[in-house]
N, C-alpha and C positions, 0 to 999 in steps of 0.2 A: 474463536481465535482472537487474541488480542493484537492490536496494531503495532506492538513493540518491534517485531522484525522489520516492518516497513519503515519505522522511525530510524532504526539502526542503519538500514541501507541508505536512507535519505541523508543521515548524518555523514556517512562516509562519502557520498556523492557531493555533498556540500563542501566538505573539507577538500576534496579533490578539485572542485571548482574554484576554490580560493587560492590554489597553488599559483596560477598565472598572476593573480593580483599581488601575491606576496613577492614573486620574482620581480615584477615591475616596480614594486615599492622598494625592494632591496637595491635594484640597479639605479634607482633615482628617476625613473621615467615618470612615476606617479608621485604626487604629494600625498601626505597622510589623509588629507581631506578627500581627495579623489579616490583613494583606496577605500576609505570608509563608505563613500557613496556606492562604489561598485560592490563592496561587501554587503551593504544593506540590500542592494538589488538582488544579489545572489541569494541572500537569506530569504527574501520575500518569495522568490521563484521556487526555491527548494521547499518552503513551507506550503505553498499552494499545491505543488506537485505531490507532496507527501499526503496532504488531505485528499486529493483526488485519487491517489493510488489506494489509500486506506478505504475510501468509500467504495471504489470499484471492487477491491478484493472482498470486502464485506458483502457486497451485493452478490458476487459470484458464489461465495461460501454459503450464504443464506439460500440461494437458489438450489444448490446441491443438497443442502439439508432438507429443503421442502420436497425435492424430488425423491430422496431416499425415504422420507417419511411416507410419502404417497405409495412408494413401491412396497414398503413393509405392510401398509394397510391393505393393499391389494392381495399380497401373499397371505395375510391373516384371514381375509375374507374367503379366499380360495380354499384355504385349509378348513375353515368352518363348513363350507359347502361340501367338501369331500368327506368330512367326518360324519355329516348327517346322511351321507349316501345320496346326496342330491345330484343334480345334473353335473 
């Protein structure tokens, strides 16, 4: 699985996190410099969370694939024993 869905979800969350900054900038509560600092912080956090989520998702998917491969190997071994008329 490619991490593209995780990136898309992170992009949407990042844009939603920018809405309060945009509103504060529009109303004049924040200066453009303050808004840029907050936006940079949001970007950094979203990027770190995206990497963490991608890594975690890949670990889970790899574990499932290993489990399924082991399960198929066990079934193949059982079928070979049955075909030989073994125990």
